[in-house]
C-alpha positions in Angstrom: 0.2 -0.2 -0.6 3.1 2.2 0.6 3.3 2.7 -3.5 -0.1 3.5 -3.7 0.0 5.5 -0.8 2.8 8.0 -2.6 1.3 7.2 -6.0 -1.7 9.3 -4.0 0.2 11.6 -2.4 1.9 13.1 -5.5 -1.8 13.4 -7.4 -2.5 15.5 -4.4 0.7 17.9 -4.4 0.0 18.1 -8.6 -3.6 19.8 -7.9 -2.9 21.6 -4.3 0.1 23.7 -7.3 -2.2 23.8 -10.2 -5.4 24.1 -9.0 -4.3 28.4 -7.4 -2.2 28.4 -10.2 -5.6 27.7 -12.9 -7.5 30.1 -10.8 -5.7 33.4 -10.8 -4.8 32.5 -14.6 -8.5 32.2 -15.6 -10.4 32.6 -12.5 -13.5 30.5 -13.9 -15.2 28.7 -10.6 -16.2 25.9 -11.9 -13.0 24.4 -13.2 -11.6 25.4 -10.1 -14.4 24.2 -7.9 -13.4 21.3 -9.5 -10.1 20.9 -9.2 -10.5 21.5 -5.8 -12.6 18.6 -5.6 -10.5 17.1 -6.7 -7.0 18.2 -4.7 -9.7 17.1 -1.7 -10.0 13.1 -3.2 -6.9 12.3 -3.7 -5.8 13.7 -0.2 -8.4 11.4 1.2 -7.5 8.4 -0.5 -3.3 9.4 0.1 -4.9 9.4 4.1 -6.5 6.1 3.8 -3.8 4.7 2.1 -0.7 6.2 4.1 -3.2 4.8 7.4 -3.2 1.3 6.2 0.4 0.9 4.8 1.3 1.6 8.8 -1.3 -0.9 9.9 -0.6 -4.1 8.4 2.0 -6.0 7.2 3.7 -5.1 3.8 3.1 -6.8 0.8 5.1 -8.5 -1.5 5.0 -5.4 -3.6 6.4 -3.6 -1.5 9.2 -5.1 0.3 12.3 -5.4 -2.5 13.0 -8.6 -1.2 10.0 -9.7 -2.3 9.1 -12.4 -4.6 6.6 -13.5 -6.8 5.9 -16.8 -5.8 4.3 -14.7 -2.4 1.5 -13.2 -4.6 0.2 -16.7 -5.7 -2.7 -18.3 -4.1 -6.5 -18.7 -5.5 -7.8 -15.6 -6.4 -10.7 -16.1 -6.6 -14.2 -17.6 -8.7 -14.7 -15.9 -11.9 -17.9 -17.8 -14.6 -16.1 -18.4 -17.5 -20.0 -19.0 -19.3 -22.4 -16.5 -17.8 -24.5 -15.0 -20.6 -25.9 -13.0 -16.8 -23.2 -9.7 -17.6 -24.5 -9.4 -21.2 -28.3 -9.7 -20.0 -27.7 -6.5 -17.2 -25.3 -5.0 -20.0 -28.7 -4.6 -21.8 -30.8 -4.1 -19.0 -28.8 -0.6 -18.5 -29.1 -0.4 -22.0 -32.5 -0.2 -21.7 -33.1 1.6 -18.8 -31.0 4.8 -20.4 -33.2 4.3 -24.0 -35.9 5.1 -21.0 -34.1 8.2 -20.5 -34.7 9.7 -23.4 -37.2 8.3 -24.5 -39.7 7.5 -22.3 -40.4 7.1 -18.9 -41.7 3.5 -19.0 -39.9 2.5 -20.9 -36.6 3.9 -17.6 -39.4 1.0 -15.9 -38.5 -1.6 -18.3 -35.5 -1.2 -17.9 -34.9 -1.2 -14.1 -37.7 -4.6 -13.7 -35.3 -5.6 -16.1 -31.7 -4.7 -14.4 -33.3 -6.1 -11.4 -33.9 -9.5 -13.2 -30.6 -10.0 -14.6 -29.1 -8.7 -10.2 -30.8 -11.6 -8.8 -29.8 -13.8 -11.7 -26.5 -12.7 -11.7 -26.2 -13.4 -8.0 -28.0 -16.7 -8.1 -26.8 -17.9 -11.0 -24.7 -20.7 -8.5 -27.7 -22.0 -6.7 -29.4 -23.2 -8.9 -29.1 -25.6 -11.4 -26.0 -27.9 -13.4 -24.0 -25.3 -11.0 -26.1 -25.8 -7.9 -23.1 -25.7 -5.5 
């Protein structure tokens, strides 16, 4: 986490320098607000990563003597044949089309999103691949 903390500290320093320069050169309140919020977001993430890096054991990628074999292990289960992501993406497409054209299409899209989310979550609880 020390590498990530250093990256976000650099991001925070960059936006701390750029924001006042942008304000004095452009006097644009909208861009200055966006840059200020970006600075704040970078500062929050940098603070969190710094705090976490002090509390946990150093990861192998944080140590100079770390080996690749130390990261070996199970990363999780990833479905090789699931059709539910396609259904969820299609449902989101219908929802956004509903935002453009009509509210009833938006409501149909929300219903399709609910159905695809339930199907995706419970995909391995029934049928051939139940466990």
